[in-house]
DRENPA-3360 file (N, C-alpha, C; in nm, 2 decimals, always signed):
BEGIN
1 = XXXXXXXX = +7.45/+8.74/+0.72/+7.32/+8.67/+0.72/+7.31/+8.54/+0.64 ~ +7.38/+8.56/+0.53/+7.38/+8.44/+0.44/+7.45/+8.32/+0.51 ~ +7.56/+8.35/+0.57/+7.64/+8.25/+0.64/+7.56/+8.18/+0.75 ~ +7.48/+8.27/+0.82/+7.40/+8.22/+0.93/+7.29/+8.13/+0.88 ~ +7.23/+8.17/+0.77/+7.12/+8.08/+0.71/+7.18/+7.95/+0.67 ~ +7.29/+7.95/+0.60/+7.35/+7.83/+0.56/+7.38/+7.73/+0.67 ~ +7.42/+7.79/+0.78/+7.46/+7.71/+0.90/+7.33/+7.64/+0.96 ~ +7.22/+7.72/+0.95/+7.09/+7.66/+1.01/+7.05/+7.54/+0.92;
9 = XXXXXXXX = +7.05/+7.56/+0.78/+7.01/+7.46/+0.69/+7.09/+7.33/+0.71 ~ +7.23/+7.35/+0.73/+7.32/+7.24/+0.74/+7.28/+7.16/+0.87 ~ +7.25/+7.24/+0.98/+7.21/+7.18/+1.11/+7.08/+7.10/+1.09 ~ +6.98/+7.16/+1.02/+6.85/+7.09/+1.00/+6.87/+6.96/+0.92 ~ +6.95/+6.97/+0.82/+6.98/+6.84/+0.74/+7.04/+6.74/+0.82 ~ +7.13/+6.78/+0.91/+7.19/+6.68/+1.00/+7.09/+6.61/+1.09 ~ +7.00/+6.69/+1.14/+6.90/+6.63/+1.23/+6.81/+6.53/+1.16 ~ +6.78/+6.57/+1.03/+6.69/+6.48/+0.95/+6.76/+6.35/+0.92;
17 = XXXXXXXX = +6.89/+6.36/+0.88/+6.97/+6.24/+0.85/+6.98/+6.16/+0.98 ~ +7.00/+6.22/+1.09/+7.01/+6.14/+1.22/+6.88/+6.07/+1.25 ~ +6.76/+6.13/+1.23/+6.63/+6.07/+1.25/+6.61/+5.95/+1.15 ~ +6.66/+5.98/+1.03/+6.65/+5.86/+0.93/+6.72/+5.74/+0.97 ~ +6.85/+5.77/+1.02/+6.93/+5.66/+1.06/+6.87/+5.58/+1.18 ~ +6.81/+5.65/+1.27/+6.74/+5.59/+1.39/+6.62/+5.50/+1.34 ~ +6.55/+5.55/+1.24/+6.43/+5.47/+1.19/+6.48/+5.35/+1.12 ~ +6.59/+5.36/+1.05/+6.64/+5.24/+0.98/+6.69/+5.13/+1.08;
25 = XXXXXXXX = +6.75/+5.18/+1.19/+6.79/+5.09/+1.30/+6.68/+5.02/+1.37 ~ +6.57/+5.09/+1.38/+6.45/+5.03/+1.45/+6.36/+4.95/+1.36 ~ +6.38/+4.96/+1.23/+6.29/+4.90/+1.13/+6.26/+4.75/+1.16 ~ +6.36/+4.66/+1.18/+6.33/+4.52/+1.21/+6.23/+4.49/+1.33 ~ +6.23/+4.58/+1.42/+6.15/+4.56/+1.54/+6.01/+4.61/+1.52 ~ +5.99/+4.69/+1.43/+5.85/+4.75/+1.41/+5.76/+4.65/+1.32 ~ +5.64/+4.63/+1.36/+5.55/+4.55/+1.28/+5.52/+4.60/+1.14 ~ +5.53/+4.52/+1.04/+5.50/+4.56/+0.91/+5.35/+4.57/+0.89;
33 = XXXXXXXX = +5.30/+4.66/+0.81/+5.15/+4.67/+0.78/+5.11/+4.55/+0.70 ~ +5.00/+4.49/+0.74/+4.95/+4.37/+0.67/+4.84/+4.41/+0.57 ~ +4.85/+4.37/+0.45/+4.75/+4.41/+0.35/+4.63/+4.30/+0.37 ~ +4.52/+4.35/+0.40/+4.40/+4.26/+0.42/+4.36/+4.21/+0.29 ~ +4.34/+4.08/+0.29/+4.29/+4.01/+0.16/+4.15/+4.06/+0.14 ~ +4.10/+4.07/+0.02/+3.97/+4.11/-0.01/+3.87/+4.00/+0.04 ~ +3.77/+4.05/+0.11/+3.67/+3.96/+0.16/+3.58/+3.90/+0.05 ~ +3.56/+3.77/+0.05/+3.47/+3.71/-0.05/+3.39/+3.61/+0.01;
41 = XXXXXXXX = +3.26/+3.62/+0.01/+3.17/+3.52/+0.07/+3.18/+3.38/+0.01 ~ +3.24/+3.38/-0.11/+3.26/+3.25/-0.17/+3.38/+3.18/-0.14 ~ +3.47/+3.23/-0.04/+3.60/+3.16/-0.01/+3.60/+3.12/+0.13 ~ +3.67/+3.01/+0.16/+3.69/+2.96/+0.29/+3.83/+2.91/+0.31 ~ +3.88/+2.92/+0.43/+4.02/+2.88/+0.46/+4.04/+2.73/+0.44 ~ +4.15/+2.69/+0.38/+4.18/+2.55/+0.36/+4.23/+2.49/+0.49 ~ +4.20/+2.37/+0.51/+4.24/+2.30/+0.64/+4.37/+2.23/+0.63 ~ +4.41/+2.20/+0.51/+4.53/+2.12/+0.50/+4.65/+2.20/+0.44;
49 = XXXXXXXX = +4.65/+2.33/+0.45/+4.76/+2.41/+0.40/+4.87/+2.42/+0.50 ~ +4.99/+2.46/+0.45/+5.11/+2.47/+0.53/+5.09/+2.58/+0.63 ~ +5.11/+2.56/+0.77/+5.08/+2.66/+0.87/+5.17/+2.78/+0.85 ~ +5.30/+2.76/+0.83/+5.39/+2.88/+0.81/+5.36/+2.95/+0.68 ~ +5.35/+2.87/+0.58/+5.33/+2.94/+0.44/+5.20/+3.02/+0.43 ~ +5.09/+2.96/+0.48/+4.96/+3.02/+0.46/+4.91/+3.10/+0.58 ~ +4.93/+3.05/+0.70/+4.87/+3.11/+0.82/+4.95/+3.22/+0.89 ~ +5.08/+3.18/+0.92/+5.17/+3.28/+0.98/+5.20/+3.39/+0.89;
57 = XXXXXXXX = +5.22/+3.36/+0.77/+5.26/+3.47/+0.67/+5.13/+3.54/+0.62 ~ +5.02/+3.48/+0.64/+4.89/+3.54/+0.60/+4.89/+3.58/+0.46 ~ +4.92/+3.49/+0.37/+4.93/+3.52/+0.23/+4.79/+3.52/+0.16 ~ +4.69/+3.45/+0.23/+4.55/+3.46/+0.18/+4.53/+3.40/+0.04 ~ +4.43/+3.45/-0.02/+4.38/+3.39/-0.15/+4.48/+3.42/-0.26 ~ +4.57/+3.52/-0.25/+4.66/+3.55/-0.36/+4.76/+3.44/-0.38 ~ +4.78/+3.36/-0.28/+4.88/+3.25/-0.29/+4.80/+3.12/-0.28 ~ +4.67/+3.12/-0.31/+4.59/+3.00/-0.31/+4.59/+2.92/-0.18;
65 = XXXXXXXX = +4.59/+3.00/-0.07/+4.58/+2.93/+0.06/+4.44/+2.92/+0.11 ~ +4.35/+2.98/+0.04/+4.21/+2.97/+0.07/+4.13/+2.91/-0.05 ~ +4.05/+2.81/-0.03/+3.97/+2.74/-0.13/+3.84/+2.81/-0.15 ~ +3.80/+2.82/-0.28/+3.66/+2.88/-0.30/+3.55/+2.79/-0.26 ~ +3.45/+2.84/-0.20/+3.33/+2.76/-0.17/+3.26/+2.72/-0.29 ~ +3.20/+2.60/-0.29/+3.12/+2.56/-0.41/+2.99/+2.64/-0.42 ~ +2.95/+2.66/-0.54/+2.83/+2.73/-0.56/+2.71/+2.65/-0.52 ~ +2.60/+2.71/-0.48/+2.48/+2.64/-0.44/+2.44/+2.53/-0.54;
73 = XXXXXXXX = +2.45/+2.56/-0.66/+2.41/+2.46/-0.77/+2.50/+2.34/-0.77 ~ +2.63/+2.36/-0.72/+2.72/+2.25/-0.73/+2.71/+2.16/-0.60 ~ +2.65/+2.21/-0.50/+2.63/+2.13/-0.38/+2.55/+2.01/-0.40 ~ +2.58/+1.90/-0.34/+2.51/+1.78/-0.36/+2.37/+1.79/-0.30 ~ +2.27/+1.76/-0.39/+2.13/+1.77/-0.34/+2.10/+1.66/-0.25 ~ +2.02/+1.69/-0.14/+1.98/+1.59/-0.04/+1.89/+1.49/-0.10 ~ +1.92/+1.36/-0.08/+1.84/+1.26/-0.13/+1.70/+1.26/-0.06 ~ +1.59/+1.24/-0.14/+1.46/+1.24/-0.08/+1.44/+1.11/+0.01;
81 = XXXXXXXX = +1.37/+1.13/+0.12/+1.34/+1.02/+0.21/+1.27/+0.91/+0.14 ~ +1.30/+0.78/+0.17/+1.23/+0.67/+0.11/+1.08/+0.66/+0.16 ~ +1.00/+0.62/+0.06/+0.86/+0.60/+0.10/+0.84/+0.47/+0.17 ~ +0.73/+0.45/+0.23/+0.70/+0.33/+0.31/+0.71/+0.20/+0.22 ~ +0.66/+0.21/+0.10/+0.66/+0.10/+0.01/+0.80/+0.07/-0.03 ~ +0.88/+0.17/-0.05/+1.02/+0.15/-0.09/+1.10/+0.09/+0.03 ~ +1.07/+0.13/+0.15/+1.13/+0.06/+0.26/+1.10/-0.08/+0.27 ~ +0.97/-0.11/+0.25/+0.92/-0.26/+0.26/+0.99/-0.34/+0.15;
89 = XXXXXXXX = +1.01/-0.28/+0.03/+1.07/-0.35/-0.08/+1.22/-0.37/-0.05 ~ +1.28/-0.27/+0.02/+1.42/-0.29/+0.05/+1.44/-0.40/+0.16 ~ +1.35/-0.40/+0.25/+1.36/-0.51/+0.36/+1.34/-0.65/+0.30 ~ +1.25/-0.66/+0.21/+1.22/-0.79/+0.14/+1.35/-0.83/+0.06 ~ +1.40/-0.73/-0.01/+1.52/-0.76/-0.09/+1.64/-0.80/-0.01 ~ +1.66/-0.74/+0.11/+1.77/-0.77/+0.20/+1.75/-0.91/+0.26 ~ +1.62/-0.94/+0.29/+1.59/-1.07/+0.35/+1.62/-1.18/+0.25 ~ +1.58/-1.16/+0.12/+1.61/-1.26/+0.02/+1.76/-1.28/+0.00;
97 = XXXXXXXX = +1.83/-1.17/+0.00/+1.98/-1.17/-0.02/+2.04/-1.25/+0.10 ~ +2.00/-1.22/+0.22/+2.06/-1.29/+0.34/+2.02/-1.44/+0.33 ~ +1.90/-1.47/+0.29/+1.86/-1.61/+0.28/+1.94/-1.68/+0.17 ~ +1.96/-1.62/+0.06/+2.03/-1.68/-0.05/+2.18/-1.70/-0.01 ~ +2.24/-1.60/+0.06/+2.38/-1.61/+0.10/+2.39/-1.73/+0.20 ~ +2.29/-1.74/+0.29/+2.30/-1.85/+0.39/+2.29/-1.98/+0.33 ~ +2.22/-1.99/+0.22/+2.20/-2.12/+0.15/+2.32/-2.16/+0.07 ~ +2.37/-2.06/-0.01/+2.48/-2.08/-0.09/+2.62/-2.09/-0.02;
105 = XXXXXXXX = +2.63/-2.01/+0.09/+2.75/-2.01/+0.17/+2.71/-2.03/+0.32 ~ +2.67/-2.16/+0.35/+2.61/-2.19/+0.48/+2.71/-2.18/+0.60 ~ +2.78/-2.07/+0.62/+2.86/-2.05/+0.73/+2.78/-2.01/+0.85 ~ +2.83/-2.03/+0.97/+2.76/-1.99/+1.09/+2.73/-1.84/+1.09 ~ +2.82/-1.76/+1.05/+2.80/-1.62/+1.04/+2.68/-1.58/+0.95 ~ +2.68/-1.64/+0.83/+2.57/-1.61/+0.73/+2.44/-1.66/+0.78 ~ +2.43/-1.78/+0.84/+2.30/-1.83/+0.89/+2.25/-1.74/+1.01 ~ +2.34/-1.70/+1.10/+2.30/-1.62/+1.21/+2.25/-1.48/+1.16;
113 = XXXXXXXX = +2.31/-1.43/+1.06/+2.27/-1.30/+1.01/+2.13/-1.31/+0.95 ~ +2.10/-1.42/+0.88/+1.97/-1.44/+0.82/+1.86/-1.46/+0.92 ~ +1.89/-1.54/+1.02/+1.79/-1.57/+1.12/+1.76/-1.45/+1.21 ~ +1.86/-1.37/+1.24/+1.84/-1.25/+1.32/+1.75/-1.15/+1.24 ~ +1.79/-1.13/+1.11/+1.71/-1.03/+1.04/+1.57/-1.08/+1.02 ~ +1.55/-1.21/+0.99/+1.42/-1.27/+0.98/+1.34/-1.25/+1.11 ~ +1.40/-1.26/+1.22/+1.33/-1.25/+1.35/+1.29/-1.11/+1.37 ~ +1.37/-1.01/+1.32/+1.33/-0.87/+1.33/+1.20/-0.84/+1.26;
121 = XXXXXXXX = +1.19/-0.91/+1.14/+1.07/-0.88/+1.06/+0.95/-0.95/+1.12 ~ +0.97/-1.07/+1.18/+0.86/-1.14/+1.25/+0.81/-1.06/+1.37 ~ +0.90/-0.99/+1.44/+0.86/-0.91/+1.55/+0.79/-0.79/+1.50 ~ +0.83/-0.73/+1.38/+0.76/-0.62/+1.32/+0.61/-0.66/+1.28 ~ +0.60/-0.78/+1.23/+0.47/-0.83/+1.18/+0.38/-0.86/+1.30 ~ +0.44/-0.91/+1.41/+0.36/-0.93/+1.53/+0.31/-0.80/+1.59 ~ +0.39/-0.70/+1.59/+0.35/-0.57/+1.64/+0.24/-0.51/+1.56 ~ +0.25/-0.53/+1.43/+0.14/-0.48/+1.34/+0.01/-0.56/+1.37;
129 = XXXXXXXX = +0.02/-0.69/+1.38/-0.10/-0.77/+1.41/-0.17/-0.73/+1.54 ~ -0.09/-0.71/+1.64/-0.14/-0.67/+1.77/-0.21/-0.53/+1.76 ~ -0.14/-0.44/+1.70/-0.20/-0.30/+1.68/-0.33/-0.31/+1.60 ~ -0.33/-0.39/+1.50/-0.45/-0.41/+1.42/-0.57/-0.46/+1.51 ~ -0.55/-0.56/+1.59/-0.65/-0.61/+1.67/-0.70/-0.51/+1.77 ~ -0.61/-0.44/+1.83/-0.65/-0.34/+1.93/-0.73/-0.23/+1.86 ~ -0.70/-0.19/+1.74/-0.77/-0.08/+1.67/-0.91/-0.13/+1.64 ~ -0.93/-0.26/+1.60/-1.07/-0.31/+1.58/-1.15/-0.31/+1.70;
137 = XXXXXXXX = -1.09/-0.35/+1.81/-1.17/-0.35/+1.94/-1.22/-0.21/+1.98 ~ -1.14/-0.11/+1.95/-1.17/+0.02/+2.00/-1.24/+0.11/+1.89 ~ -1.26/+0.06/+1.77/-1.32/+0.14/+1.67/-1.42/+0.04/+1.60 ~ -1.55/+0.04/+1.64/-1.65/-0.05/+1.59/-1.68/-0.03/+1.44 ~ -1.66/+0.09/+1.39/-1.69/+0.12/+1.25/-1.60/+0.05/+1.15 ~ -1.49/-0.01/+1.20/-1.40/-0.08/+1.11/-1.39/-0.23/+1.15 ~ -1.47/-0.27/+1.25/-1.47/-0.41/+1.29/-1.57/-0.49/+1.21 ~ -1.52/-0.57/+1.11/-1.61/-0.65/+1.02/-1.69/-0.76/+1.10;
145 = XXXXXXXX = -1.63/-0.81/+1.21/-1.69/-0.92/+1.28/-1.82/-0.88/+1.34 ~ -1.85/-0.74/+1.35/-1.98/-0.70/+1.40/-2.09/-0.73/+1.30 ~ -2.05/-0.73/+1.17/-2.14/-0.76/+1.06/-2.15/-0.91/+1.03 ~ -2.04/-0.97/+1.04/-2.03/-1.12/+1.02/-1.95/-1.18/+1.12 ~ -2.01/-1.22/+1.24/-1.94/-1.27/+1.36/-1.85/-1.40/+1.32 ~ -1.75/-1.41/+1.40/-1.67/-1.54/+1.38/-1.66/-1.62/+1.51 ~ -1.70/-1.56/+1.62/-1.70/-1.64/+1.75/-1.82/-1.73/+1.75 ~ -1.81/-1.84/+1.82/-1.92/-1.95/+1.82/-2.05/-1.89/+1.86;
153 = XXXXXXXX = -2.06/-1.82/+1.97/-2.18/-1.77/+2.02/-2.24/-1.67/+1.93 ~ -2.16/-1.57/+1.89/-2.22/-1.46/+1.80/-2.25/-1.52/+1.67 ~ -2.18/-1.61/+1.62/-2.21/-1.67/+1.48/-2.34/-1.75/+1.49 ~ -2.37/-1.82/+1.60/-2.49/-1.89/+1.61/-2.61/-1.79/+1.61 ~ -2.59/-1.68/+1.69/-2.70/-1.58/+1.69/-2.72/-1.52/+1.55 ~ -2.62/-1.49/+1.48/-2.63/-1.43/+1.35/-2.70/-1.53/+1.25 ~ -2.66/-1.66/+1.26/-2.72/-1.76/+1.17/-2.87/-1.77/+1.20 ~ -2.91/-1.77/+1.33/-3.05/-1.78/+1.36/-3.13/-1.66/+1.31;
161 = XXXXXXXX = -3.08/-1.54/+1.33/-3.15/-1.43/+1.27/-3.16/-1.43/+1.12 ~ -3.05/-1.48/+1.06/-3.05/-1.48/+0.91/-3.15/-1.58/+0.86 ~ -3.16/-1.70/+0.93/-3.26/-1.80/+0.89/-3.40/-1.75/+0.91 ~ -3.43/-1.67/+1.01/-3.56/-1.62/+1.04/-3.60/-1.52/+0.93 ~ -3.50/-1.43/+0.89/-3.52/-1.33/+0.79/-3.55/-1.40/+0.65 ~ -3.47/-1.50/+0.63/-3.48/-1.57/+0.50/-3.61/-1.64/+0.49 ~ -3.66/-1.70/+0.60/-3.79/-1.77/+0.59/-3.90/-1.67/+0.57 ~ -3.89/-1.56/+0.63/-4.00/-1.45/+0.61/-4.00/-1.41/+0.46;
169 = XXXXXXXX = -3.88/-1.39/+0.41/-3.88/-1.34/+0.27/-3.93/-1.45/+0.17 ~ -3.89/-1.58/+0.19/-3.94/-1.68/+0.11/-4.09/-1.71/+0.12 ~ -4.15/-1.68/+0.24/-4.29/-1.70/+0.26/-4.37/-1.60/+0.17 ~ -4.31/-1.49/+0.13/-4.39/-1.39/+0.05/-4.33/-1.38/-0.09 ~ -4.23/-1.47/-0.12/-4.16/-1.46/-0.25/-4.26/-1.49/-0.37 ~ -4.35/-1.58/-0.35/-4.44/-1.62/-0.46/-4.53/-1.51/-0.51 ~ -4.55/-1.40/-0.43/-4.63/-1.29/-0.47/-4.57/-1.21/-0.58 ~ -4.45/-1.22/-0.60/-4.38/-1.15/-0.71/-4.30/-1.23/-0.80;
177 = XXXXXXXX = -4.24/-1.34/-0.75/-4.15/-1.42/-0.83/-4.21/-1.56/-0.86 ~ -4.16/-1.61/-0.98/-4.19/-1.75/-1.01/-4.05/-1.81/-1.05 ~ -4.05/-1.95/-1.04/-3.92/-2.02/-1.07/-3.94/-2.10/-1.20 ~ -3.83/-2.10/-1.28/-3.83/-2.19/-1.40/-3.71/-2.29/-1.37 ~ -3.75/-2.42/-1.39/-3.65/-2.53/-1.37/-3.63/-2.60/-1.50 ~ -3.51/-2.58/-1.55/-3.47/-2.64/-1.68/-3.40/-2.77/-1.65 ~ -3.45/-2.89/-1.71/-3.39/-3.02/-1.68/-3.39/-3.10/-1.81 ~ -3.34/-3.22/-1.80/-3.34/-3.31/-1.91/-3.35/-3.45/-1.85;
185 = XXXXXXXX = -3.42/-3.54/-1.92/-3.45/-3.67/-1.87/-3.31/-3.75/-1.87 ~ -3.22/-3.72/-1.96/-3.10/-3.79/-1.96/-3.00/-3.73/-1.86 ~ -3.03/-3.63/-1.78/-2.94/-3.57/-1.69/-2.95/-3.64/-1.55 ~ -2.84/-3.71/-1.51/-2.83/-3.78/-1.38/-2.84/-3.68/-1.27 ~ -2.78/-3.56/-1.28/-2.78/-3.46/-1.17/-2.92/-3.41/-1.15 ~ -3.00/-3.41/-1.26/-3.14/-3.36/-1.24/-3.22/-3.45/-1.16 ~ -3.20/-3.58/-1.16/-3.27/-3.68/-1.08/-3.24/-3.66/-0.93 ~ -3.12/-3.61/-0.90/-3.09/-3.58/-0.76/-3.14/-3.44/-0.72;
193 = XXXXXXXX = -3.14/-3.35/-0.81/-3.17/-3.21/-0.77/-3.32/-3.19/-0.77 ~ -3.40/-3.26/-0.85/-3.54/-3.24/-0.86/-3.62/-3.25/-0.73 ~ -3.59/-3.36/-0.65/-3.67/-3.37/-0.53/-3.63/-3.27/-0.42 ~ -3.50/-3.22/-0.43/-3.46/-3.11/-0.34/-3.54/-2.98/-0.37 ~ -3.55/-2.95/-0.50/-3.62/-2.83/-0.54/-3.77/-2.85/-0.51 ~ -3.82/-2.97/-0.52/-3.96/-2.99/-0.49/-3.99/-2.97/-0.35 ~ -3.90/-3.01/-0.26/-3.92/-2.99/-0.11/-3.92/-2.84/-0.08 ~ -3.82/-2.76/-0.13/-3.82/-2.62/-0.10/-3.94/-2.55/-0.16;
201 = XXXXXXXX = -3.99/-2.58/-0.28/-4.10/-2.51/-0.33/-4.23/-2.54/-0.25 ~ -4.24/-2.67/-0.21/-4.36/-2.70/-0.13/-4.36/-2.64/+0.01 ~ -4.25/-2.63/+0.07/-4.24/-2.58/+0.21/-4.26/-2.42/+0.21 ~ -4.24/-2.35/+0.10/-4.25/-2.21/+0.10/-4.36/-2.16/+0.00 ~ -4.43/-2.25/-0.05/-4.54/-2.22/-0.14/-4.49/-2.15/-0.27 ~ -4.38/-2.19/-0.33/-4.33/-2.13/-0.45/-4.38/-2.21/-0.57 ~ -4.42/-2.13/-0.68/-4.46/-2.19/-0.80/-4.34/-2.22/-0.89 ~ -4.33/-2.35/-0.94/-4.22/-2.39/-1.03/-4.27/-2.43/-1.16;
209 = XXXXXXXX = -4.22/-2.38/-1.27/-4.25/-2.42/-1.40/-4.13/-2.50/-1.45 ~ -4.15/-2.64/-1.47/-4.04/-2.72/-1.52/-4.04/-2.72/-1.67 ~ -3.92/-2.71/-1.73/-3.91/-2.71/-1.87/-3.80/-2.82/-1.91 ~ -3.85/-2.91/-2.00/-3.77/-3.02/-2.04/-3.68/-2.98/-2.16 ~ -3.56/-3.00/-2.15/-3.47/-2.96/-2.26/-3.46/-3.06/-2.37 ~ -3.49/-3.19/-2.34/-3.48/-3.30/-2.44/-3.62/-3.36/-2.46 ~ -3.72/-3.31/-2.40/-3.86/-3.36/-2.42/-3.90/-3.47/-2.32 ~ -3.80/-3.52/-2.24/-3.83/-3.63/-2.15/-3.90/-3.57/-2.02;
217 = XXXXXXXX = -3.97/-3.66/-1.95/-4.05/-3.62/-1.83/-3.96/-3.61/-1.71 ~ -4.03/-3.56/-1.60/-3.97/-3.56/-1.47/-4.07/-3.61/-1.37 ~ -4.04/-3.71/-1.29/-4.14/-3.76/-1.19/-4.17/-3.67/-1.08 ~ -4.08/-3.57/-1.05/-4.11/-3.48/-0.94/-4.18/-3.36/-0.99 ~ -4.18/-3.33/-1.12/-4.26/-3.22/-1.19/-4.33/-3.27/-1.31 ~ -4.44/-3.34/-1.28/-4.51/-3.41/-1.39/-4.57/-3.31/-1.49 ~ -4.60/-3.19/-1.44/-4.67/-3.09/-1.53/-4.56/-3.00/-1.60 ~ -4.47/-3.07/-1.66/-4.36/-2.99/-1.73/-4.40/-2.95/-1.87;
225 = XXXXXXXX = -4.32/-2.87/-1.93/-4.34/-2.83/-2.07/-4.21/-2.85/-2.14 ~ -4.21/-2.87/-2.27/-4.09/-2.90/-2.35/-4.04/-2.76/-2.40 ~ -3.91/-2.75/-2.40/-3.85/-2.62/-2.44/-3.87/-2.60/-2.59 ~ -3.93/-2.48/-2.62/-3.95/-2.44/-2.76/-3.89/-2.30/-2.78 ~ -3.78/-2.27/-2.71/-3.72/-2.14/-2.73/-3.74/-2.05/-2.60 ~ -3.80/-2.11/-2.50/-3.83/-2.02/-2.38/-3.69/-1.98/-2.32 ~ -3.60/-2.08/-2.31/-3.48/-2.06/-2.24/-3.40/-1.95/-2.31 ~ -3.39/-1.95/-2.44/-3.32/-1.85/-2.52/-3.38/-1.72/-2.50;
233 = XXXXXXXX = -3.52/-1.71/-2.51/-3.59/-1.58/-2.50/-3.57/-1.52/-2.36 ~ -3.56/-1.61/-2.26/-3.54/-1.56/-2.12/-3.40/-1.51/-2.10 ~ -3.31/-1.54/-2.19/-3.17/-1.50/-2.17/-3.09/-1.58/-2.08 ~ -3.13/-1.71/-2.06/-3.06/-1.80/-1.97/-2.94/-1.86/-2.05 ~ -2.81/-1.83/-2.01/-2.70/-1.87/-2.08/-2.68/-2.02/-2.09 ~ -2.63/-2.07/-2.20/-2.59/-2.21/-2.22/-2.70/-2.31/-2.22 ~ -2.67/-2.44/-2.22/-2.77/-2.55/-2.21/-2.75/-2.64/-2.09 ~ -2.67/-2.60/-1.99/-2.64/-2.68/-1.88/-2.77/-2.71/-1.80;
241 = XXXXXXXX = -2.78/-2.83/-1.75/-2.89/-2.87/-1.66/-2.83/-2.95/-1.54 ~ -2.90/-2.94/-1.43/-3.02/-2.86/-1.40/-2.98/-2.71/-1.39 ~ -3.08/-2.63/-1.43/-3.07/-2.48/-1.41/-3.19/-2.42/-1.35 ~ -3.17/-2.34/-1.25/-3.28/-2.28/-1.18/-3.28/-2.13/-1.20 ~ -3.39/-2.07/-1.23/-3.40/-1.93/-1.27/-3.53/-1.87/-1.20 ~ -3.51/-1.75/-1.14/-3.62/-1.67/-1.09/-3.67/-1.58/-1.20 ~ -3.80/-1.56/-1.20/-3.86/-1.46/-1.30/-3.94/-1.36/-1.22 ~ -3.89/-1.23/-1.24/-3.95/-1.12/-1.16/-4.07/-1.07/-1.24;
249 = XXXXXXXX = -4.19/-1.09/-1.19/-4.31/-1.04/-1.27/-4.33/-0.89/-1.27 ~ -4.26/-0.82/-1.18/-4.27/-0.68/-1.17/-4.18/-0.61/-1.28 ~ -4.06/-0.66/-1.29/-3.97/-0.60/-1.39/-3.96/-0.68/-1.52 ~ -4.02/-0.80/-1.52/-4.02/-0.89/-1.64/-3.87/-0.93/-1.67 ~ -3.79/-0.95/-1.57/-3.65/-0.99/-1.59/-3.62/-1.12/-1.52 ~ -3.53/-1.19/-1.57/-3.49/-1.32/-1.52/-3.37/-1.30/-1.42 ~ -3.36/-1.38/-1.32/-3.26/-1.38/-1.22/-3.20/-1.52/-1.20 ~ -3.10/-1.56/-1.28/-3.04/-1.70/-1.26/-3.00/-1.72/-1.12;
257 = XXXXXXXX = -3.04/-1.84/-1.06/-3.00/-1.87/-0.92/-2.88/-1.96/-0.92 ~ -2.87/-2.05/-1.02/-2.75/-2.14/-1.02/-2.77/-2.26/-1.12 ~ -2.66/-2.33/-1.14/-2.66/-2.44/-1.23/-2.60/-2.56/-1.15 ~ -2.64/-2.68/-1.19/-2.59/-2.80/-1.12/-2.67/-2.82/-0.99 ~ -2.62/-2.92/-0.91/-2.69/-2.97/-0.79/-2.67/-2.87/-0.68 ~ -2.78/-2.82/-0.62/-2.77/-2.72/-0.51/-2.85/-2.79/-0.39 ~ -2.80/-2.76/-0.27/-2.87/-2.81/-0.15/-2.99/-2.72/-0.12 ~ -3.08/-2.76/-0.03/-3.19/-2.67/+0.00/-3.15/-2.54/+0.06;
265 = XXXXXXXX = -3.05/-2.55/+0.15/-3.00/-2.42/+0.21/-2.94/-2.33/+0.11 ~ -2.86/-2.39/+0.01/-2.81/-2.31/-0.10/-2.91/-2.24/-0.18 ~ -3.02/-2.31/-0.21/-3.12/-2.25/-0.29/-3.19/-2.14/-0.22 ~ -3.22/-2.16/-0.09/-3.28/-2.05/-0.02/-3.19/-1.93/+0.01 ~ -3.06/-1.96/+0.04/-2.97/-1.85/+0.06/-2.95/-1.77/-0.07 ~ -2.94/-1.83/-0.18/-2.92/-1.76/-0.31/-3.04/-1.67/-0.34 ~ -3.16/-1.73/-0.32/-3.28/-1.65/-0.35/-3.29/-1.53/-0.26 ~ -3.26/-1.55/-0.13/-3.26/-1.44/-0.03/-3.16/-1.33/-0.07;
273 = XXXXXXXX = -3.04/-1.37/-0.10/-2.94/-1.27/-0.14/-2.97/-1.20/-0.27 ~ -3.02/-1.27/-0.37/-3.04/-1.21/-0.50/-3.16/-1.12/-0.50 ~ -3.25/-1.14/-0.41/-3.37/-1.06/-0.41/-3.38/-0.96/-0.29 ~ -3.30/-0.97/-0.19/-3.32/-0.88/-0.07/-3.19/-0.82/-0.01 ~ -3.08/-0.84/-0.08/-2.96/-0.78/-0.03/-2.89/-0.70/-0.14 ~ -2.82/-0.59/-0.10/-2.75/-0.51/-0.20/-2.61/-0.58/-0.22 ~ -2.56/-0.55/-0.34/-2.43/-0.61/-0.37/-2.32/-0.55/-0.28 ~ -2.25/-0.64/-0.21/-2.14/-0.60/-0.12/-2.18/-0.58/+0.02;
281 = XXX = -2.31/-0.58/+0.05/-2.36/-0.56/+0.19/-2.34/-0.68/+0.27 ~ -2.33/-0.80/+0.21/-2.33/-0.92/+0.29/-2.18/-0.98/+0.31 ~ -2.08/-0.89/+0.27/-1.94/-0.94/+0.29/-1.86/-0.83/+0.35;
% end
């Protein structure tokens, strides 16, 4: 029995050795198991690595064939878009540079570059101007010419209406306001202005109190008085003559109309504006 058992063991060992020899003979033809490289979201394959060394042999990150991805904080931040004012400044700067280069280095290439860029900006300005005009035509709330016309026909109509309103206001002005006229006998401008003021006062029934600053008379206002501090108490600035001031009997306040020589239209326009229009409404 023992001899039979030994014979079986020897036979089994021979078979195992034979199988081992066959495996060794076939080993070069069998694919080797590939160890997968650890996956890392922060790694990416390099594009300029050696194909054989990194790709065919699949050495992966262990042999530095894969480059780590930059961290989010290391990535270049996107530059913010330029504002409109910055773009305008950049265009102006470039135009100045091209102009200076064309002047200092007047080659055909430099001159053409400047002229072409300048033309682009002129075209842009023309487009803006055209869009502006169209917007005014279609949006009456922003069209200033409806308040102050510029065309010949509309301006004439506006002026006629303004003159009628002004005449109506001046016809009733004397019920509340009086005028003080400060003059001097030695003032040459007063001799020119006095008859103009006299004509306006008479045509609209306005009362004028003439005040002589040097004590001298006025042929157009014989019923004058000599200044004894009235001008200072009224708060009329300076000592310039001629000076025309309205006095509001309701509020007891003075309203300076102007200094120096004024035409009749100027006197009436200023009185109308100062007494019957709000600041900013006439412009």
